[in-house]
C-alpha atoms as an extended CHARMM CRD file, in Angstrom:
* protein
*
       130  EXT
         1         1  MET       CA             34.8810000000       -5.6150000000      -18.5490000000  PROA      1               0.0000000000
         2         2  THR       CA             36.4700000000       -5.9850000000      -15.1270000000  PROA      2               0.0000000000
         3         3  ASN       CA             38.9650000000       -3.2030000000      -15.8380000000  PROA      3               0.0000000000
         4         4  ASP       CA             36.1270000000       -0.9190000000      -16.9420000000  PROA      4               0.0000000000
         5         5  MET       CA             34.2380000000       -1.6680000000      -13.7210000000  PROA      5               0.0000000000
         6         6  MET       CA             37.3330000000       -0.9440000000      -11.6640000000  PROA      6               0.0000000000
         7         7  ASN       CA             37.8980000000        2.3320000000      -13.5180000000  PROA      7               0.0000000000
         8         8  VAL       CA             34.3030000000        3.4420000000      -12.8730000000  PROA      8               0.0000000000
         9         9  ARG       CA             34.5560000000        2.4020000000       -9.2210000000  PROA      9               0.0000000000
        10        10  SER       CA             37.8110000000        4.3120000000       -8.7140000000  PROA      10              0.0000000000
        11        11  LEU       CA             36.3220000000        7.3800000000      -10.4250000000  PROA      11              0.0000000000
        12        12  VAL       CA             33.2530000000        7.2520000000       -8.1790000000  PROA      12              0.0000000000
        13        13  GLU       CA             35.3580000000        6.8000000000       -5.0490000000  PROA      13              0.0000000000
        14        14  LYS       CA             37.5390000000        9.7710000000       -5.9840000000  PROA      14              0.0000000000
        15        15  SER       CA             34.5310000000       11.9950000000       -6.6500000000  PROA      15              0.0000000000
        16        16  ALA       CA             33.7740000000       13.9740000000       -3.5220000000  PROA      16              0.0000000000
        17        17  ASP       CA             30.2210000000       14.9200000000       -4.4390000000  PROA      17              0.0000000000
        18        18  ALA       CA             29.2400000000       11.6420000000       -6.1460000000  PROA      18              0.0000000000
        19        19  TYR       CA             27.8370000000       13.5870000000       -9.1080000000  PROA      19              0.0000000000
        20        20  LEU       CA             28.5940000000       10.7650000000      -11.5300000000  PROA      20              0.0000000000
        21        21  LEU       CA             26.8840000000        8.2090000000       -9.3330000000  PROA      21              0.0000000000
        22        22  ARG       CA             23.7340000000       10.3640000000       -9.0630000000  PROA      22              0.0000000000
        23        23  GLU       CA             23.6670000000       10.7590000000      -12.8420000000  PROA      23              0.0000000000
        24        24  MET       CA             24.0050000000        7.0070000000      -13.3380000000  PROA      24              0.0000000000
        25        25  ILE       CA             21.2090000000        6.3050000000      -10.8480000000  PROA      25              0.0000000000
        26        26  GLY       CA             18.9810000000        8.8750000000      -12.5580000000  PROA      26              0.0000000000
        27        27  PHE       CA             19.6760000000        7.4020000000      -15.9990000000  PROA      27              0.0000000000
        28        28  ALA       CA             18.9020000000        3.8460000000      -14.8480000000  PROA      28              0.0000000000
        29        29  ALA       CA             15.7380000000        5.0050000000      -13.0480000000  PROA      29              0.0000000000
        30        30  GLU       CA             14.4590000000        6.7950000000      -16.1660000000  PROA      30              0.0000000000
        31        31  ARG       CA             15.0220000000        3.7160000000      -18.3340000000  PROA      31              0.0000000000
        32        32  LEU       CA             13.3030000000        1.4780000000      -15.8040000000  PROA      32              0.0000000000
        33        33  MET       CA             10.2960000000        3.8270000000      -15.6180000000  PROA      33              0.0000000000
        34        34  GLU       CA             10.0570000000        3.9060000000      -19.4260000000  PROA      34              0.0000000000
        35        35  LEU       CA              9.9810000000        0.0960000000      -19.5340000000  PROA      35              0.0000000000
        36        36  GLU       CA              7.3310000000       -0.1110000000      -16.7970000000  PROA      36              0.0000000000
        37        37  VAL       CA              5.1240000000        2.5590000000      -18.3730000000  PROA      37              0.0000000000
        38        38  GLY       CA              5.5390000000        0.9290000000      -21.7900000000  PROA      38              0.0000000000
        39        39  SER       CA              4.1840000000       -2.3360000000      -20.4250000000  PROA      39              0.0000000000
        40        40  ALA       CA              1.3990000000       -0.5540000000      -18.4930000000  PROA      40              0.0000000000
        41        41  THR       CA              0.2040000000        1.3880000000      -21.5560000000  PROA      41              0.0000000000
        42        42  GLY       CA              0.7140000000       -1.3810000000      -24.0960000000  PROA      42              0.0000000000
        43        43  ALA       CA              3.0970000000        0.6520000000      -26.2680000000  PROA      43              0.0000000000
        44        44  ASP       CA              6.4270000000        2.3970000000      -25.9660000000  PROA      44              0.0000000000
        45        45  PHE       CA              6.7790000000        6.1780000000      -26.0750000000  PROA      45              0.0000000000
        46        46  GLY       CA              5.8760000000        7.5700000000      -29.5120000000  PROA      46              0.0000000000
        47        47  VAL       CA              4.7260000000        4.2320000000      -30.9200000000  PROA      47              0.0000000000
        48        48  LYS       CA              1.2560000000        3.8620000000      -32.4650000000  PROA      48              0.0000000000
        49        49  ASN       CA             -0.4510000000        0.6410000000      -31.4100000000  PROA      49              0.0000000000
        50        50  SER       CA             -4.0810000000       -0.4160000000      -31.7300000000  PROA      50              0.0000000000
        51        51  MET       CA             -3.7300000000       -2.5270000000      -28.5750000000  PROA      51              0.0000000000
        52        52  ARG       CA             -2.7660000000        0.4940000000      -26.4380000000  PROA      52              0.0000000000
        53        53  LEU       CA             -4.5200000000        0.4760000000      -23.0590000000  PROA      53              0.0000000000
        54        54  THR       CA             -4.0070000000        4.1420000000      -22.1440000000  PROA      54              0.0000000000
        55        55  GLN       CA             -1.9030000000        7.1410000000      -23.1000000000  PROA      55              0.0000000000
        56        56  ARG       CA              0.7280000000        9.1390000000      -21.3200000000  PROA      56              0.0000000000
        57        57  ASN       CA             -0.1800000000       12.5180000000      -19.9360000000  PROA      57              0.0000000000
        58        58  GLY       CA              3.0390000000       14.3630000000      -19.1620000000  PROA      58              0.0000000000
        59        59  TYR       CA              5.3600000000       14.0300000000      -16.2100000000  PROA      59              0.0000000000
        60        60  ARG       CA              5.5010000000       14.9840000000      -12.5540000000  PROA      60              0.0000000000
        61        61  ASP       CA              8.7120000000       15.8890000000      -10.8130000000  PROA      61              0.0000000000
        62        62  ARG       CA              9.8460000000       14.1400000000       -7.6700000000  PROA      62              0.0000000000
        63        63  ASP       CA             13.0740000000       14.2400000000       -5.7250000000  PROA      63              0.0000000000
        64        64  TRP       CA             14.4310000000       10.8340000000       -4.7600000000  PROA      64              0.0000000000
        65        65  GLU       CA             16.7070000000       10.7370000000       -1.7260000000  PROA      65              0.0000000000
        66        66  THR       CA             19.5110000000        8.2230000000       -2.2260000000  PROA      66              0.0000000000
        67        67  ARG       CA             22.7890000000        7.5660000000       -0.4430000000  PROA      67              0.0000000000
        68        68  ALA       CA             24.5440000000        9.3300000000       -3.3000000000  PROA      68              0.0000000000
        69        69  GLY       CA             22.3650000000       12.4180000000       -2.8280000000  PROA      69              0.0000000000
        70        70  THR       CA             19.1320000000       13.7520000000       -4.2780000000  PROA      70              0.0000000000
        71        71  VAL       CA             18.1800000000       12.4830000000       -7.7220000000  PROA      71              0.0000000000
        72        72  GLU       CA             15.5690000000       14.4820000000       -9.6390000000  PROA      72              0.0000000000
        73        73  LEU       CA             13.0800000000       12.1730000000      -11.3430000000  PROA      73              0.0000000000
        74        74  ARG       CA             10.4100000000       12.8440000000      -13.9530000000  PROA      74              0.0000000000
        75        75  ILE       CA              7.6980000000       10.2660000000      -13.2960000000  PROA      75              0.0000000000
        76        76  PRO       CA              5.3510000000        9.6530000000      -16.2640000000  PROA      76              0.0000000000
        77        77  LYS       CA              1.6400000000       10.2590000000      -15.7300000000  PROA      77              0.0000000000
        78        78  LEU       CA             -1.1420000000        8.2870000000      -17.4120000000  PROA      78              0.0000000000
        79        79  ARG       CA             -4.5330000000        9.5170000000      -18.6440000000  PROA      79              0.0000000000
        80        80  LYS       CA             -6.3720000000        6.5200000000      -17.1780000000  PROA      80              0.0000000000
        81        81  GLY       CA             -5.2010000000        4.8720000000      -14.0040000000  PROA      81              0.0000000000
        82        82  SER       CA             -2.0070000000        5.7330000000      -12.2050000000  PROA      82              0.0000000000
        83        83  TYR       CA              1.6380000000        4.8020000000      -12.2760000000  PROA      83              0.0000000000
        84        84  PHE       CA              4.1220000000        4.7360000000       -9.4280000000  PROA      84              0.0000000000
        85        85  PRO       CA              7.6340000000        3.3480000000      -10.0150000000  PROA      85              0.0000000000
        86        86  SER       CA              8.2180000000       -0.0520000000       -8.4520000000  PROA      86              0.0000000000
        87        87  PHE       CA             11.6660000000        0.9020000000       -7.1740000000  PROA      87              0.0000000000
        88        88  LEU       CA             10.3520000000        3.8520000000       -5.1350000000  PROA      88              0.0000000000
        89        89  GLU       CA              8.5890000000        3.5790000000       -1.8400000000  PROA      89              0.0000000000
        90        90  PRO       CA              5.3690000000        5.5500000000       -1.4590000000  PROA      90              0.0000000000
        91        91  ARG       CA              6.5170000000        7.2000000000        1.7700000000  PROA      91              0.0000000000
        92        92  ARG       CA              9.5700000000        9.3270000000        2.2000000000  PROA      92              0.0000000000
        93        93  MET       CA             12.2340000000        8.5450000000        4.7740000000  PROA      93              0.0000000000
        94        94  ALA       CA             11.1570000000       11.3930000000        7.0810000000  PROA      94              0.0000000000
        95        95  GLU       CA              7.6060000000       10.0910000000        7.0980000000  PROA      95              0.0000000000
        96        96  LYS       CA              8.8750000000        6.6100000000        7.9130000000  PROA      96              0.0000000000
        97        97  ALA       CA             10.9430000000        7.9850000000       10.7800000000  PROA      97              0.0000000000
        98        98  LEU       CA              7.9500000000        9.8900000000       12.1440000000  PROA      98              0.0000000000
        99        99  THR       CA              5.7760000000        6.7930000000       11.8890000000  PROA      99              0.0000000000
       100       100  ALA       CA              8.4110000000        4.7530000000       13.7290000000  PROA      100             0.0000000000
       101       101  VAL       CA              8.6110000000        7.3520000000       16.5110000000  PROA      101             0.0000000000
       102       102  ILE       CA              4.8340000000        7.3740000000       16.9290000000  PROA      102             0.0000000000
       103       103  GLN       CA              4.6730000000        3.5680000000       16.9490000000  PROA      103             0.0000000000
       104       104  GLU       CA              7.4440000000        3.3510000000       19.5250000000  PROA      104             0.0000000000
       105       105  ALA       CA              5.7210000000        5.9570000000       21.6830000000  PROA      105             0.0000000000
       106       106  TYR       CA              2.4970000000        3.9800000000       21.4970000000  PROA      106             0.0000000000
       107       107  ILE       CA              4.2540000000        0.7420000000       22.4460000000  PROA      107             0.0000000000
       108       108  GLN       CA              6.0070000000        2.4450000000       25.3780000000  PROA      108             0.0000000000
       109       109  GLY       CA              2.6490000000        3.7300000000       26.6480000000  PROA      109             0.0000000000
       110       110  ILE       CA              3.3420000000        7.4430000000       26.2370000000  PROA      110             0.0000000000
       111       111  SER       CA              0.1830000000        9.5410000000       26.4160000000  PROA      111             0.0000000000
       112       112  THR       CA             -1.5380000000       10.6630000000       23.2520000000  PROA      112             0.0000000000
       113       113  ARG       CA             -1.1500000000       14.2800000000       24.3050000000  PROA      113             0.0000000000
       114       114  SER       CA              2.6340000000       13.8730000000       24.5830000000  PROA      114             0.0000000000
       115       115  VAL       CA              2.7850000000       12.2100000000       21.1720000000  PROA      115             0.0000000000
       116       116  ASP       CA              0.6530000000       15.0170000000       19.7300000000  PROA      116             0.0000000000
       117       117  ASP       CA              3.0480000000       17.5990000000       21.1920000000  PROA      117             0.0000000000
       118       118  LEU       CA              5.9680000000       15.7210000000       19.6460000000  PROA      118             0.0000000000
       119       119  VAL       CA              4.3020000000       15.6660000000       16.2280000000  PROA      119             0.0000000000
       120       120  LYS       CA              3.5720000000       19.4060000000       16.4500000000  PROA      120             0.0000000000
       121       121  ALA       CA              7.1880000000       20.0760000000       17.4340000000  PROA      121             0.0000000000
       122       122  MET       CA              8.2710000000       18.2650000000       14.2590000000  PROA      122             0.0000000000
       123       123  GLY       CA              6.2490000000       20.7120000000       12.1690000000  PROA      123             0.0000000000
       124       124  MET       CA              3.0450000000       18.8040000000       11.4930000000  PROA      124             0.0000000000
       125       125  SER       CA             -0.4680000000       19.7960000000       12.4840000000  PROA      125             0.0000000000
       126       126  GLY       CA             -0.9990000000       17.0020000000       14.9850000000  PROA      126             0.0000000000
       127       127  ILE       CA             -2.6020000000       13.5910000000       15.0880000000  PROA      127             0.0000000000
       128       128  SER       CA             -6.0200000000       12.2830000000       15.8630000000  PROA      128             0.0000000000
       129       129  LYS       CA             -6.7020000000       11.6910000000       19.5610000000  PROA      129             0.0000000000
       130       130  SER       CA             -8.5930000000        8.4740000000       18.8430000000  PROA      130             0.0000000000
């Protein structure tokens, strides 16, 4: 087992583009989502169950930014209710960075107009003046 782990680690370290690591992350994420959706619906994919709470309704694509690069995910949708993977955060990193900049500007006492100009410079439509 230890030799296998060392072989995988050396292969990943030698890989310049970390393709293998992205594939492994994507595979693990898909399995985790299947387990979570199976427990949320009351039945696994393709299994008939009279105790089923809801049914699946296709997938939606989402890119997940990781340190190994972008992983393309297919997040299952439900007919009733909603599902969002527990390992993902609802906001993207860019949105978090923007929120942090705005909070810091507010703490530092920068005027709302200056913050609004900053937000517009970053490509958004602006923020509320209140």
